[in-house]
Structures are given as structure tokens and as C-alpha cells.
N, CA, C and O atoms as a Maestro MAE file, in Angstrom:
{
 s_m_m2io_version
 :::
 2.0.0
}

f_m_ct {
 s_m_title
 :::
 protein
 m_atom[280] {
  # First column is atom index #
  i_m_mmod_type
  r_m_x_coord
  r_m_y_coord
  r_m_z_coord
  i_m_residue_number
  s_m_chain_name
  s_m_pdb_residue_name
  s_m_pdb_atom_name
  i_m_atomic_number
  :::
  1 25 0.821 -1.197 0.000 1 A "MET " " N  " 7
  2 3 0.000 0.000 0.000 1 A "MET " " CA " 6
  3 2 0.868 1.265 0.000 1 A "MET " " C  " 6
  4 15 0.583 2.222 -0.720 1 A "MET " " O  " 8
  5 25 1.903 1.258 0.796 2 A "THR " " N  " 7
  6 3 2.789 2.418 0.872 2 A "THR " " CA " 6
  7 2 3.518 2.629 -0.450 2 A "THR " " C  " 6
  8 15 3.739 3.764 -0.871 2 A "THR " " O  " 8
  9 25 3.887 1.537 -1.095 3 A "THR " " N  " 7
  10 3 4.588 1.642 -2.369 3 A "THR " " CA " 6
  11 2 3.697 2.302 -3.414 3 A "THR " " C  " 6
  12 15 4.172 3.101 -4.220 3 A "THR " " O  " 8
  13 25 2.424 1.976 -3.406 4 A "VAL " " N  " 7
  14 3 1.488 2.564 -4.357 4 A "VAL " " CA " 6
  15 2 1.355 4.057 -4.099 4 A "VAL " " C  " 6
  16 15 1.349 4.848 -5.042 4 A "VAL " " O  " 8
  17 25 1.248 4.453 -2.840 5 A "LEU " " N  " 7
  18 3 1.124 5.875 -2.509 5 A "LEU " " CA " 6
  19 2 2.378 6.654 -2.882 5 A "LEU " " C  " 6
  20 15 2.287 7.765 -3.404 5 A "LEU " " O  " 8
  21 25 3.531 6.086 -2.621 6 A "VAL " " N  " 7
  22 3 4.793 6.753 -2.983 6 A "VAL " " CA " 6
  23 2 4.901 6.874 -4.495 6 A "VAL " " C  " 6
  24 15 5.320 7.911 -5.009 6 A "VAL " " O  " 8
  25 25 4.525 5.822 -5.210 7 A "THR " " N  " 7
  26 3 4.567 5.862 -6.671 7 A "THR " " CA " 6
  27 2 3.626 6.932 -7.211 7 A "THR " " C  " 6
  28 15 4.000 7.689 -8.107 7 A "THR " " O  " 8
  29 25 2.414 7.002 -6.677 8 A "LEU " " N  " 7
  30 3 1.463 8.029 -7.110 8 A "LEU " " CA " 6
  31 2 1.957 9.429 -6.786 8 A "LEU " " C  " 6
  32 15 1.766 10.350 -7.580 8 A "LEU " " O  " 8
  33 25 2.593 9.604 -5.625 9 A "ALA " " N  " 7
  34 3 3.118 10.916 -5.251 9 A "ALA " " CA " 6
  35 2 4.238 11.337 -6.199 9 A "ALA " " C  " 6
  36 15 4.285 12.486 -6.637 9 A "ALA " " O  " 8
  37 25 5.129 10.418 -6.512 10 A "VAL " " N  " 7
  38 3 6.231 10.722 -7.428 10 A "VAL " " CA " 6
  39 2 5.678 11.042 -8.818 10 A "VAL " " C  " 6
  40 15 6.156 11.964 -9.479 10 A "VAL " " O  " 8
  41 25 4.691 10.299 -9.251 11 A "LEU " " N  " 7
  42 3 4.061 10.557 -10.545 11 A "LEU " " CA " 6
  43 2 3.396 11.928 -10.563 11 A "LEU " " C  " 6
  44 15 3.507 12.657 -11.549 11 A "LEU " " O  " 8
  45 25 2.713 12.283 -9.491 12 A "ALA " " N  " 7
  46 3 2.054 13.587 -9.414 12 A "ALA " " CA " 6
  47 2 3.075 14.715 -9.457 12 A "ALA " " C  " 6
  48 15 2.852 15.729 -10.118 12 A "ALA " " O  " 8
  49 25 4.178 14.549 -8.765 13 A "VAL " " N  " 7
  50 3 5.225 15.577 -8.778 13 A "VAL " " CA " 6
  51 2 5.826 15.696 -10.172 13 A "VAL " " C  " 6
  52 15 6.101 16.805 -10.632 13 A "VAL " " O  " 8
  53 25 6.033 14.582 -10.844 14 A "ALA " " N  " 7
  54 3 6.601 14.617 -12.191 14 A "ALA " " CA " 6
  55 2 5.641 15.310 -13.159 14 A "ALA " " C  " 6
  56 15 6.070 16.121 -13.979 14 A "ALA " " O  " 8
  57 25 4.353 14.999 -13.072 15 A "VAL " " N  " 7
  58 3 3.371 15.635 -13.947 15 A "VAL " " CA " 6
  59 2 3.303 17.130 -13.667 15 A "VAL " " C  " 6
  60 15 3.244 17.933 -14.599 15 A "VAL " " O  " 8
  61 25 3.313 17.509 -12.394 16 A "ALA " " N  " 7
  62 3 3.278 18.931 -12.040 16 A "ALA " " CA " 6
  63 2 4.516 19.650 -12.564 16 A "ALA " " C  " 6
  64 15 4.419 20.788 -13.022 16 A "ALA " " O  " 8
  65 25 5.663 19.011 -12.505 17 A "ALA " " N  " 7
  66 3 6.893 19.631 -13.007 17 A "ALA " " CA " 6
  67 2 6.816 19.829 -14.525 17 A "ALA " " C  " 6
  68 15 7.200 20.883 -15.033 17 A "ALA " " O  " 8
  69 25 6.331 18.841 -15.233 18 A "VAL " " N  " 7
  70 3 6.224 18.955 -16.690 18 A "VAL " " CA " 6
  71 2 5.226 20.052 -17.061 18 A "VAL " " C  " 6
  72 15 5.502 20.869 -17.939 18 A "VAL " " O  " 8
  73 25 4.074 20.073 -16.398 19 A "VAL " " N  " 7
  74 3 3.068 21.097 -16.682 19 A "VAL " " CA " 6
  75 2 3.625 22.492 -16.376 19 A "VAL " " C  " 6
  76 15 3.413 23.427 -17.149 19 A "VAL " " O  " 8
  77 25 4.329 22.634 -15.261 20 A "GLY " " N  " 7
  78 3 4.932 23.924 -14.919 20 A "GLY " " CA " 6
  79 2 5.957 24.370 -15.947 20 A "GLY " " C  " 6
  80 15 6.001 25.542 -16.320 20 A "GLY " " O  " 8
  81 25 6.779 23.438 -16.401 21 A "TYR " " N  " 7
  82 3 7.786 23.778 -17.405 21 A "TYR " " CA " 6
  83 2 7.137 24.209 -18.716 21 A "TYR " " C  " 6
  84 15 7.569 25.187 -19.327 21 A "TYR " " O  " 8
  85 25 6.111 23.494 -19.151 22 A "VAL " " N  " 7
  86 3 5.452 23.832 -20.406 22 A "VAL " " CA " 6
  87 2 4.781 25.195 -20.304 22 A "VAL " " C  " 6
  88 15 4.841 25.987 -21.244 22 A "VAL " " O  " 8
  89 25 4.147 25.474 -19.175 23 A "ARG " " N  " 7
  90 3 3.514 26.792 -18.998 23 A "ARG " " CA " 6
  91 2 4.539 27.911 -19.008 23 A "ARG " " C  " 6
  92 15 4.319 28.955 -19.621 23 A "ARG " " O  " 8
  93 25 5.653 27.700 -18.334 24 A "LEU " " N  " 7
  94 3 6.701 28.717 -18.306 24 A "LEU " " CA " 6
  95 2 7.270 28.952 -19.700 24 A "LEU " " C  " 6
  96 15 7.488 30.095 -20.101 24 A "LEU " " O  " 8
  97 25 7.508 27.876 -20.432 25 A "ARG " " N  " 7
  98 3 8.038 27.999 -21.787 25 A "ARG " " CA " 6
  99 2 7.049 28.726 -22.694 25 A "ARG " " C  " 6
  100 15 7.441 29.567 -23.503 25 A "ARG " " O  " 8
  101 25 5.761 28.396 -22.555 26 A "HIS " " N  " 7
  102 3 4.740 29.055 -23.368 26 A "HIS " " CA " 6
  103 2 4.663 30.543 -23.036 26 A "HIS " " C  " 6
  104 15 4.522 31.374 -23.933 26 A "HIS " " O  " 8
  105 25 4.755 30.878 -21.758 27 A "ARG " " N  " 7
  106 3 4.689 32.283 -21.351 27 A "ARG " " CA " 6
  107 2 5.881 33.060 -21.910 27 A "ARG " " C  " 6
  108 15 5.742 34.207 -22.336 27 A "ARG " " O  " 8
  109 25 7.052 32.423 -21.903 28 A "ARG " " N  " 7
  110 3 8.241 33.105 -22.440 28 A "ARG " " CA " 6
  111 2 8.110 33.315 -23.950 28 A "ARG " " C  " 6
  112 15 8.484 34.366 -24.469 28 A "ARG " " O  " 8
  113 25 7.581 32.314 -24.648 29 A "ARG " " N  " 7
  114 3 7.441 32.451 -26.097 29 A "ARG " " CA " 6
  115 2 6.395 33.486 -26.459 29 A "ARG " " C  " 6
  116 15 6.582 34.259 -27.399 29 A "ARG " " O  " 8
  117 25 5.297 33.506 -25.722 30 A "SER " " N  " 7
  118 3 4.225 34.441 -26.071 30 A "SER " " CA " 6
  119 2 4.516 35.849 -25.577 30 A "SER " " C  " 6
  120 15 3.850 36.794 -25.999 30 A "SER " " O  " 8
  121 25 5.488 36.012 -24.700 31 A "ALA " " N  " 7
  122 3 5.836 37.337 -24.208 31 A "ALA " " CA " 6
  123 2 6.621 38.133 -25.250 31 A "ALA " " C  " 6
  124 15 6.843 39.332 -25.081 31 A "ALA " " O  " 8
  125 25 7.035 37.471 -26.314 32 A "GLY " " N  " 7
  126 3 7.744 38.163 -27.383 32 A "GLY " " CA " 6
  127 2 6.885 39.250 -27.993 32 A "GLY " " C  " 6
  128 15 5.674 39.277 -27.775 32 A "GLY " " O  " 8
  129 25 7.477 40.122 -28.734 33 A "GLY " " N  " 7
  130 3 6.767 41.285 -29.231 33 A "GLY " " CA " 6
  131 2 5.781 40.987 -30.353 33 A "GLY " " C  " 6
  132 15 5.994 41.404 -31.492 33 A "GLY " " O  " 8
  133 25 4.706 40.272 -30.044 34 A "GLU " " N  " 7
  134 3 3.677 40.058 -31.045 34 A "GLU " " CA " 6
  135 2 2.892 41.345 -31.251 34 A "GLU " " C  " 6
  136 15 2.483 42.004 -30.296 34 A "GLU " " O  " 8
  137 25 2.699 41.676 -32.475 35 A "ASP " " N  " 7
  138 3 1.944 42.870 -32.807 35 A "ASP " " CA " 6
  139 2 0.455 42.534 -32.733 35 A "ASP " " C  " 6
  140 15 -0.042 41.719 -33.511 35 A "ASP " " O  " 8
  141 25 -0.243 43.155 -31.808 36 A "GLU " " N  " 7
  142 3 -1.658 42.854 -31.597 36 A "GLU " " CA " 6
  143 2 -2.489 43.163 -32.836 36 A "GLU " " C  " 6
  144 15 -3.424 42.427 -33.151 36 A "GLU " " O  " 8
  145 25 -2.160 44.238 -33.540 37 A "ALA " " N  " 7
  146 3 -2.911 44.583 -34.744 37 A "ALA " " CA " 6
  147 2 -2.695 43.530 -35.832 37 A "ALA " " C  " 6
  148 15 -3.631 43.185 -36.553 37 A "ALA " " O  " 8
  149 25 -1.477 43.024 -35.954 38 A "ALA " " N  " 7
  150 3 -1.193 41.998 -36.956 38 A "ALA " " CA " 6
  151 2 -1.908 40.695 -36.608 38 A "ALA " " C  " 6
  152 15 -2.440 40.025 -37.492 38 A "ALA " " O  " 8
  153 25 -1.923 40.338 -35.336 39 A "VAL " " N  " 7
  154 3 -2.620 39.124 -34.912 39 A "VAL " " CA " 6
  155 2 -4.115 39.258 -35.178 39 A "VAL " " C  " 6
  156 15 -4.742 38.325 -35.680 39 A "VAL " " O  " 8
  157 25 -4.677 40.392 -34.852 40 A "ARG " " N  " 7
  158 3 -6.098 40.644 -35.074 40 A "ARG " " CA " 6
  159 2 -6.421 40.626 -36.568 40 A "ARG " " C  " 6
  160 15 -7.446 40.077 -36.975 40 A "ARG " " O  " 8
  161 25 -5.555 41.221 -37.383 41 A "GLY " " N  " 7
  162 3 -5.762 41.239 -38.823 41 A "GLY " " CA " 6
  163 2 -5.691 39.844 -39.422 41 A "GLY " " C  " 6
  164 15 -6.497 39.497 -40.285 41 A "GLY " " O  " 8
  165 25 -4.737 39.046 -38.973 42 A "ALA " " N  " 7
  166 3 -4.614 37.679 -39.472 42 A "ALA " " CA " 6
  167 2 -5.833 36.851 -39.083 42 A "ALA " " C  " 6
  168 15 -6.323 36.044 -39.873 42 A "ALA " " O  " 8
  169 25 -6.311 37.054 -37.873 43 A "ARG " " N  " 7
  170 3 -7.487 36.311 -37.421 43 A "ARG " " CA " 6
  171 2 -8.722 36.699 -38.229 43 A "ARG " " C  " 6
  172 15 -9.508 35.834 -38.616 43 A "ARG " " O  " 8
  173 25 -8.895 37.991 -38.484 44 A "SER " " N  " 7
  174 3 -10.068 38.412 -39.261 44 A "SER " " CA " 6
  175 2 -9.970 37.927 -40.708 44 A "SER " " C  " 6
  176 15 -10.984 37.586 -41.317 44 A "SER " " O  " 8
  177 25 -8.763 37.897 -41.256 45 A "GLU " " N  " 7
  178 3 -8.569 37.380 -42.610 45 A "GLU " " CA " 6
  179 2 -8.899 35.892 -42.674 45 A "GLU " " C  " 6
  180 15 -9.516 35.428 -43.633 45 A "GLU " " O  " 8
  181 25 -8.491 35.153 -41.660 46 A "ARG " " N  " 7
  182 3 -8.794 33.718 -41.610 46 A "ARG " " CA " 6
  183 2 -10.303 33.486 -41.536 46 A "ARG " " C  " 6
  184 15 -10.828 32.589 -42.195 46 A "ARG " " O  " 8
  185 25 -10.996 34.292 -40.737 47 A "HIS " " N  " 7
  186 3 -12.449 34.161 -40.630 47 A "HIS " " CA " 6
  187 2 -13.141 34.555 -41.937 47 A "HIS " " C  " 6
  188 15 -14.117 33.925 -42.343 47 A "HIS " " O  " 8
  189 25 -12.630 35.600 -42.590 48 A "ARG " " N  " 7
  190 3 -13.226 36.041 -43.840 48 A "ARG " " CA " 6
  191 2 -13.095 34.960 -44.911 48 A "ARG " " C  " 6
  192 15 -14.045 34.686 -45.644 48 A "ARG " " O  " 8
  193 25 -11.913 34.348 -44.996 49 A "ARG " " N  " 7
  194 3 -11.713 33.288 -45.995 49 A "ARG " " CA " 6
  195 2 -12.582 32.069 -45.701 49 A "ARG " " C  " 6
  196 15 -13.107 31.439 -46.620 49 A "ARG " " O  " 8
  197 25 -12.731 31.738 -44.418 50 A "ALA " " N  " 7
  198 3 -13.601 30.610 -44.064 50 A "ALA " " CA " 6
  199 2 -15.048 30.909 -44.439 50 A "ALA " " C  " 6
  200 15 -15.768 30.030 -44.912 50 A "ALA " " O  " 8
  201 25 -15.469 32.156 -44.226 51 A "ALA " " N  " 7
  202 3 -16.832 32.535 -44.596 51 A "ALA " " CA " 6
  203 2 -17.020 32.502 -46.107 51 A "ALA " " C  " 6
  204 15 -18.079 32.099 -46.589 51 A "ALA " " O  " 8
  205 25 -16.015 32.917 -46.852 52 A "GLU " " N  " 7
  206 3 -16.097 32.858 -48.317 52 A "GLU " " CA " 6
  207 2 -16.191 31.422 -48.803 52 A "GLU " " C  " 6
  208 15 -16.953 31.130 -49.725 52 A "GLU " " O  " 8
  209 25 -15.418 30.514 -48.191 53 A "ARG " " N  " 7
  210 3 -15.492 29.105 -48.575 53 A "ARG " " CA " 6
  211 2 -16.870 28.537 -48.279 53 A "ARG " " C  " 6
  212 15 -17.430 27.805 -49.095 53 A "ARG " " O  " 8
  213 25 -17.410 28.865 -47.132 54 A "ALA " " N  " 7
  214 3 -18.736 28.365 -46.762 54 A "ALA " " CA " 6
  215 2 -19.790 28.913 -47.714 54 A "ALA " " C  " 6
  216 15 -20.705 28.190 -48.107 54 A "ALA " " O  " 8
  217 25 -19.672 30.162 -48.082 55 A "GLN " " N  " 7
  218 3 -20.645 30.773 -49.004 55 A "GLN " " CA " 6
  219 2 -20.533 30.155 -50.389 55 A "GLN " " C  " 6
  220 15 -21.549 29.903 -51.037 55 A "GLN " " O  " 8
  221 25 -19.320 29.908 -50.848 56 A "ALA " " N  " 7
  222 3 -19.133 29.320 -52.168 56 A "ALA " " CA " 6
  223 2 -19.710 27.913 -52.215 56 A "ALA " " C  " 6
  224 15 -20.269 27.509 -53.234 56 A "ALA " " O  " 8
  225 25 -19.583 27.173 -51.141 57 A "GLN " " N  " 7
  226 3 -20.149 25.831 -51.100 57 A "GLN " " CA " 6
  227 2 -21.666 25.895 -51.054 57 A "GLN " " C  " 6
  228 15 -22.341 25.041 -51.628 57 A "GLN " " O  " 8
  229 25 -22.193 26.877 -50.392 58 A "HIS " " N  " 7
  230 3 -23.637 26.989 -50.244 58 A "HIS " " CA " 6
  231 2 -24.298 27.469 -51.536 58 A "HIS " " C  " 6
  232 15 -25.399 27.029 -51.867 58 A "HIS " " O  " 8
  233 25 -23.641 28.360 -52.259 59 A "ASP " " N  " 7
  234 3 -24.233 28.946 -53.463 59 A "ASP " " CA " 6
  235 2 -24.579 27.907 -54.512 59 A "ASP " " C  " 6
  236 15 -25.617 28.005 -55.166 59 A "ASP " " O  " 8
  237 25 -23.718 26.909 -54.678 60 A "GLY " " N  " 7
  238 3 -23.934 25.974 -55.759 60 A "GLY " " CA " 6
  239 2 -24.957 24.907 -55.449 60 A "GLY " " C  " 6
  240 15 -25.527 24.319 -56.368 60 A "GLY " " O  " 8
  241 25 -25.204 24.642 -54.191 61 A "TRP " " N  " 7
  242 3 -26.065 23.521 -53.847 61 A "TRP " " CA " 6
  243 2 -27.539 23.884 -53.945 61 A "TRP " " C  " 6
  244 15 -27.984 24.885 -53.385 61 A "TRP " " O  " 8
  245 25 -28.284 23.061 -54.661 62 A "ASN " " N  " 7
  246 3 -29.731 23.120 -54.745 62 A "ASN " " CA " 6
  247 2 -30.239 24.449 -55.278 62 A "ASN " " C  " 6
  248 15 -31.301 24.912 -54.860 62 A "ASN " " O  " 8
  249 25 -29.526 25.055 -56.167 63 A "ARG " " N  " 7
  250 3 -29.991 26.279 -56.812 63 A "ARG " " CA " 6
  251 2 -31.006 25.864 -57.864 63 A "ARG " " C  " 6
  252 15 -30.668 25.216 -58.855 63 A "ARG " " O  " 8
  253 25 -32.199 26.231 -57.642 64 A "GLY " " N  " 7
  254 3 -33.246 25.838 -58.569 64 A "GLY " " CA " 6
  255 2 -33.673 24.393 -58.401 64 A "GLY " " C  " 6
  256 15 -34.374 23.854 -59.257 64 A "GLY " " O  " 8
  257 25 -33.261 23.753 -57.305 65 A "GLY " " N  " 7
  258 3 -33.662 22.379 -57.038 65 A "GLY " " CA " 6
  259 2 -32.960 21.343 -57.874 65 A "GLY " " C  " 6
  260 15 -33.477 20.235 -58.026 65 A "GLY " " O  " 8
  261 25 -31.783 21.658 -58.435 66 A "HIS " " N  " 7
  262 3 -31.113 20.725 -59.334 66 A "HIS " " CA " 6
  263 2 -29.809 20.165 -58.772 66 A "HIS " " C  " 6
  264 15 -28.981 19.663 -59.532 66 A "HIS " " O  " 8
  265 25 -29.615 20.239 -57.481 67 A "GLY " " N  " 7
  266 3 -28.377 19.730 -56.902 67 A "GLY " " CA " 6
  267 2 -27.229 20.692 -57.104 67 A "GLY " " C  " 6
  268 15 -27.441 21.869 -57.395 67 A "GLY " " O  " 8
  269 25 -26.012 20.197 -56.950 68 A "PHE " " N  " 7
  270 3 -24.848 21.064 -57.044 68 A "PHE " " CA " 6
  271 2 -24.640 21.466 -58.498 68 A "PHE " " C  " 6
  272 15 -24.530 20.619 -59.384 68 A "PHE " " O  " 8
  273 25 -24.589 22.771 -58.723 69 A "THR " " N  " 7
  274 3 -24.477 23.267 -60.101 69 A "THR " " CA " 6
  275 2 -23.222 24.070 -60.345 69 A "THR " " C  " 6
  276 15 -23.011 24.572 -61.448 69 A "THR " " O  " 8
  277 25 -22.396 24.196 -59.344 70 A "GLY " " N  " 7
  278 3 -21.340 25.027 -59.721 70 A "GLY " " CA " 6
  279 2 -20.151 25.189 -58.956 70 A "GLY " " C  " 6
  280 15 -19.260 25.941 -59.352 70 A "GLY " " O  " 8
  :::
 }
 m_bond[279] {
  # First column is bond index #
  i_m_from
  i_m_to
  i_m_order
  :::
  1 1 2 1
  2 2 3 1
  3 3 4 2
  4 3 5 1
  5 5 6 1
  6 6 7 1
  7 7 8 2
  8 7 9 1
  9 9 10 1
  10 10 11 1
  11 11 12 2
  12 11 13 1
  13 13 14 1
  14 14 15 1
  15 15 16 2
  16 15 17 1
  17 17 18 1
  18 18 19 1
  19 19 20 2
  20 19 21 1
  21 21 22 1
  22 22 23 1
  23 23 24 2
  24 23 25 1
  25 25 26 1
  26 26 27 1
  27 27 28 2
  28 27 29 1
  29 29 30 1
  30 30 31 1
  31 31 32 2
  32 31 33 1
  33 33 34 1
  34 34 35 1
  35 35 36 2
  36 35 37 1
  37 37 38 1
  38 38 39 1
  39 39 40 2
  40 39 41 1
  41 41 42 1
  42 42 43 1
  43 43 44 2
  44 43 45 1
  45 45 46 1
  46 46 47 1
  47 47 48 2
  48 47 49 1
  49 49 50 1
  50 50 51 1
  51 51 52 2
  52 51 53 1
  53 53 54 1
  54 54 55 1
  55 55 56 2
  56 55 57 1
  57 57 58 1
  58 58 59 1
  59 59 60 2
  60 59 61 1
  61 61 62 1
  62 62 63 1
  63 63 64 2
  64 63 65 1
  65 65 66 1
  66 66 67 1
  67 67 68 2
  68 67 69 1
  69 69 70 1
  70 70 71 1
  71 71 72 2
  72 71 73 1
  73 73 74 1
  74 74 75 1
  75 75 76 2
  76 75 77 1
  77 77 78 1
  78 78 79 1
  79 79 80 2
  80 79 81 1
  81 81 82 1
  82 82 83 1
  83 83 84 2
  84 83 85 1
  85 85 86 1
  86 86 87 1
  87 87 88 2
  88 87 89 1
  89 89 90 1
  90 90 91 1
  91 91 92 2
  92 91 93 1
  93 93 94 1
  94 94 95 1
  95 95 96 2
  96 95 97 1
  97 97 98 1
  98 98 99 1
  99 99 100 2
  100 99 101 1
  101 101 102 1
  102 102 103 1
  103 103 104 2
  104 103 105 1
  105 105 106 1
  106 106 107 1
  107 107 108 2
  108 107 109 1
  109 109 110 1
  110 110 111 1
  111 111 112 2
  112 111 113 1
  113 113 114 1
  114 114 115 1
  115 115 116 2
  116 115 117 1
  117 117 118 1
  118 118 119 1
  119 119 120 2
  120 119 121 1
  121 121 122 1
  122 122 123 1
  123 123 124 2
  124 123 125 1
  125 125 126 1
  126 126 127 1
  127 127 128 2
  128 127 129 1
  129 129 130 1
  130 130 131 1
  131 131 132 2
  132 131 133 1
  133 133 134 1
  134 134 135 1
  135 135 136 2
  136 135 137 1
  137 137 138 1
  138 138 139 1
  139 139 140 2
  140 139 141 1
  141 141 142 1
  142 142 143 1
  143 143 144 2
  144 143 145 1
  145 145 146 1
  146 146 147 1
  147 147 148 2
  148 147 149 1
  149 149 150 1
  150 150 151 1
  151 151 152 2
  152 151 153 1
  153 153 154 1
  154 154 155 1
  155 155 156 2
  156 155 157 1
  157 157 158 1
  158 158 159 1
  159 159 160 2
  160 159 161 1
  161 161 162 1
  162 162 163 1
  163 163 164 2
  164 163 165 1
  165 165 166 1
  166 166 167 1
  167 167 168 2
  168 167 169 1
  169 169 170 1
  170 170 171 1
  171 171 172 2
  172 171 173 1
  173 173 174 1
  174 174 175 1
  175 175 176 2
  176 175 177 1
  177 177 178 1
  178 178 179 1
  179 179 180 2
  180 179 181 1
  181 181 182 1
  182 182 183 1
  183 183 184 2
  184 183 185 1
  185 185 186 1
  186 186 187 1
  187 187 188 2
  188 187 189 1
  189 189 190 1
  190 190 191 1
  191 191 192 2
  192 191 193 1
  193 193 194 1
  194 194 195 1
  195 195 196 2
  196 195 197 1
  197 197 198 1
  198 198 199 1
  199 199 200 2
  200 199 201 1
  201 201 202 1
  202 202 203 1
  203 203 204 2
  204 203 205 1
  205 205 206 1
  206 206 207 1
  207 207 208 2
  208 207 209 1
  209 209 210 1
  210 210 211 1
  211 211 212 2
  212 211 213 1
  213 213 214 1
  214 214 215 1
  215 215 216 2
  216 215 217 1
  217 217 218 1
  218 218 219 1
  219 219 220 2
  220 219 221 1
  221 221 222 1
  222 222 223 1
  223 223 224 2
  224 223 225 1
  225 225 226 1
  226 226 227 1
  227 227 228 2
  228 227 229 1
  229 229 230 1
  230 230 231 1
  231 231 232 2
  232 231 233 1
  233 233 234 1
  234 234 235 1
  235 235 236 2
  236 235 237 1
  237 237 238 1
  238 238 239 1
  239 239 240 2
  240 239 241 1
  241 241 242 1
  242 242 243 1
  243 243 244 2
  244 243 245 1
  245 245 246 1
  246 246 247 1
  247 247 248 2
  248 247 249 1
  249 249 250 1
  250 250 251 1
  251 251 252 2
  252 251 253 1
  253 253 254 1
  254 254 255 1
  255 255 256 2
  256 255 257 1
  257 257 258 1
  258 258 259 1
  259 259 260 2
  260 259 261 1
  261 261 262 1
  262 262 263 1
  263 263 264 2
  264 263 265 1
  265 265 266 1
  266 266 267 1
  267 267 268 2
  268 267 269 1
  269 269 270 1
  270 270 271 1
  271 271 272 2
  272 271 273 1
  273 273 274 1
  274 274 275 1
  275 275 276 2
  276 275 277 1
  277 277 278 1
  278 278 279 1
  279 279 280 2
  :::
 }
}
């Protein structure tokens, strides 16, 4: 029983250490000088292109009741 508890404790400490390291590394990488306007612009461009793809797929389907036409 004690061996199981010690093993679980060591595993928990190892997982906590890995999670802490990954969070610290992510914080250091994201702390770099990202331009907020550029990030916002890229995100809006990605959404606009996704909306255009969805619209293009929708336009051709069932126009006039004849299935995909275009």
C-alpha cells in the first residue's frame, strides 16, 4: 500500500513539473513582441476566408432544385 502511494506521489510531482515547465516555456514564447494589430488582422482574414469558402459551397447547392451546379 505504501509503495502505491509513494509511486502516485512521485508521478504527481513529475506531472506537475512537466506542466509547470510547459507553462513557463509558453509564457516566455508568447511574451515576445507580437503585434496585436497583426494578430487581429490575421485572425479576421482567416475568418473572412472561411466565410467565403462556406458561401461558395452553399451557393452551388440546390440552386433551382437541381443539386450542385457550380
